[in-house]
C-alpha positions as CSV (number, residue, x, y, z in Angstrom):
1,M,26.9,-1.6,-12.5
2,K,23.5,-1.5,-14.2
3,K,22.1,-4.0,-11.8
4,R,23.1,-1.9,-8.8
5,S,21.4,1.1,-10.3
6,E,18.2,-0.9,-10.8
7,E,18.4,-2.0,-7.1
8,I,18.6,1.6,-6.0
9,I,15.8,2.7,-8.2
10,N,13.6,-0.2,-7.0
11,Y,14.3,0.4,-3.4
12,D,11.4,2.0,-1.5
13,P,12.4,3.2,2.0
14,N,8.8,3.1,3.1
15,D,8.9,-0.7,2.8
16,Y,10.7,-0.7,6.1
17,E,10.0,0.8,9.5
18,R,12.8,3.1,10.6
19,P,13.9,4.0,14.1
20,S,14.8,7.5,15.3
21,V,18.4,8.1,16.2
22,T,19.6,10.0,19.3
23,V,22.8,10.9,21.0
24,D,23.4,11.4,24.7
25,V,26.5,12.7,26.4
26,I,27.6,11.6,29.9
27,V,30.0,14.2,31.3
28,F,32.0,13.3,34.4
29,T,34.2,15.7,36.4
30,I,35.9,15.7,39.8
31,I,34.9,18.3,42.4
32,D,36.4,18.0,45.9
33,E,37.8,14.6,45.0
34,A,34.3,13.3,44.3
35,L,33.0,12.1,40.9
36,H,30.2,14.3,39.5
37,V,27.9,13.9,36.5
38,L,26.2,16.6,34.4
39,L,22.5,16.3,34.2
40,I,19.7,18.5,32.6
41,K,16.1,18.8,33.8
42,R,13.9,18.2,30.8
43,K,11.5,21.0,29.7
44,N,9.3,18.8,27.5
45,P,7.5,15.5,27.6
46,P,8.2,12.7,27.9
47,Y,9.7,12.8,31.3
48,K,9.0,16.5,31.6
49,N,10.8,17.9,34.8
50,C,12.9,14.7,35.1
51,W,16.7,14.6,35.0
52,A,18.5,13.2,32.0
53,F,21.8,13.4,30.2
54,P,22.2,16.2,27.6
55,G,21.2,14.8,24.3
56,G,18.6,14.6,21.6
57,F,17.8,13.6,18.0
58,I,20.4,13.8,15.3
59,E,20.0,16.0,12.3
60,M,20.1,14.2,9.0
61,S,23.3,16.0,7.8
62,E,25.3,15.3,11.0
63,R,27.6,12.5,12.0
64,L,26.7,11.1,15.4
65,V,29.6,12.7,17.3
66,E,28.7,16.1,15.7
67,S,25.2,15.7,17.0
68,A,26.5,15.0,20.5
69,V,28.7,18.1,20.4
70,R,25.7,20.2,19.2
71,E,23.3,18.8,21.8
72,L,25.7,19.3,24.6
73,R,26.3,23.0,23.6
74,E,22.5,23.7,23.0
75,E,21.4,22.2,26.3
76,T,24.2,23.2,28.6
77,G,26.3,25.9,26.9
78,I,29.3,23.7,27.1
79,R,31.5,23.7,24.0
80,M,33.6,20.7,23.4
81,A,35.8,19.3,20.7
82,K,34.7,16.0,19.1
83,K,38.0,14.4,20.1
84,R,37.1,14.8,23.8
85,L,34.1,12.5,23.4
86,R,34.5,8.8,23.8
87,F,32.0,6.4,22.4
88,L,30.5,4.3,25.2
89,T,27.7,2.2,23.9
90,V,24.6,1.9,21.7
91,A,21.3,2.0,23.7
92,D,18.9,-0.1,21.7
93,D,16.1,-1.4,24.0
94,P,13.0,-1.2,21.8
95,N,11.1,0.4,24.7
96,R,13.7,3.0,25.8
97,D,11.5,5.9,24.6
98,P,7.7,5.9,25.0
99,R,7.3,8.1,21.8
100,T,8.8,5.7,19.2
101,R,11.6,3.2,18.5
102,V,14.8,5.1,19.3
103,I,18.4,3.9,19.0
104,G,20.9,6.0,21.0
105,S,24.6,6.5,20.5
106,I,26.0,7.2,24.0
107,Y,29.2,9.2,24.6
108,L,31.4,9.8,27.7
109,A,33.4,12.9,28.4
110,L,35.9,13.5,31.2
111,L,36.3,17.3,31.8
112,P,37.9,19.4,34.4
113,A,35.4,21.2,36.7
114,H,36.9,24.7,35.8
115,R,35.8,24.1,32.2
116,L,32.2,23.4,33.2
117,N,29.8,26.2,33.9
118,P,26.6,24.6,32.7
119,Q,23.8,27.0,31.6
120,A,20.4,25.5,30.7
121,G,19.3,26.1,27.1
122,D,17.1,24.8,24.3
123,D,14.8,22.1,25.8
124,A,16.6,22.0,29.2
125,K,15.2,23.8,32.3
126,E,18.3,23.3,34.4
127,A,21.8,22.0,34.0
128,I,23.5,20.9,37.2
129,L,26.6,18.8,38.2
130,F,25.5,16.1,40.7
131,P,27.7,14.0,42.9
132,I,27.3,10.4,41.5
133,D,26.0,9.2,44.8
134,K,23.4,11.9,44.9
135,A,22.2,11.7,41.3
136,P,18.4,12.0,41.2
137,R,15.9,9.6,39.5
138,L,16.7,9.7,35.8
139,A,14.5,9.6,32.6
140,F,14.5,6.9,30.0
141,D,17.2,4.2,30.5
142,H,19.7,6.8,31.8
143,R,20.2,5.1,35.2
144,K,21.3,2.0,33.4
145,L,23.6,4.0,31.2
146,L,25.0,6.0,34.2
147,N,25.8,2.7,35.9
148,L,27.7,1.5,32.8
149,A,29.6,4.8,32.5
150,V,30.6,4.6,36.2
151,S,31.7,1.0,35.8
152,T,33.7,1.9,32.7
153,F,35.3,4.9,34.4
154,K,36.2,2.8,37.4
155,N,37.7,0.0,35.3
156,D,39.7,2.6,33.3
157,L,40.9,4.2,36.5
158,K,42.1,0.9,38.0
159,H,44.5,0.6,35.0
160,N,45.4,4.2,34.5
161,S,45.2,6.9,37.2
162,N,46.7,9.4,34.7
163,L,43.3,9.7,33.0
164,L,42.5,12.0,35.9
165,L,45.1,14.4,34.8
166,E,42.7,16.0,32.4
167,M,40.0,16.3,35.0
168,L,41.9,17.6,38.0
169,P,43.2,21.1,38.9
170,R,47.0,21.5,38.5
171,G,48.9,20.3,41.5
172,S,46.5,17.6,42.4
173,S,47.7,14.0,42.8
174,P,46.0,11.7,40.4
175,R,47.1,8.6,42.3
176,K,45.6,10.0,45.6
177,V,42.3,11.0,44.0
178,A,42.1,7.7,42.1
179,S,42.6,5.7,45.3
180,K,39.9,7.7,47.0
181,L,37.5,7.3,44.1
182,L,38.1,3.6,43.7
183,S,37.3,3.1,47.4
184,I,34.0,5.0,47.0
185,L,32.7,3.8,43.6
């Protein structure tokens, strides 16, 4: 045990470059049998006035999923339980952010439209649900991430139309909506 203590004492974190860590939340919903995505318009550079997913830098005392819940709430006013977030991927392109080296943990959430009333807050100018096929130009690597999220959603939908149950109003037919979405996506 003594050797381990010496290793910790001799460790200097300044000997290594460290990346920043962010989270982004891709929120999908169904409106009029069409898939929609929640986007925010950025208030600040980089990509000021461009559209992006709700997200941002983690706080040192938070777990990644806690940061995702916090950022979604701060930027859109949407409150969500951690269990509703599904880990999607790690975004690790060294050039994904012009400010510095940033590694992002990306989450996907499927929510019913009646639970979504996005209100821009914090560093978001606007928060709007866009039909997938009308999503505007996106900041950072978010177009690539949106494509991955749509592909993942489509693949999941092929195997389980019941995943729509949590997204649709009561009385809707998940199979009918799934069939329509699969023909469009």
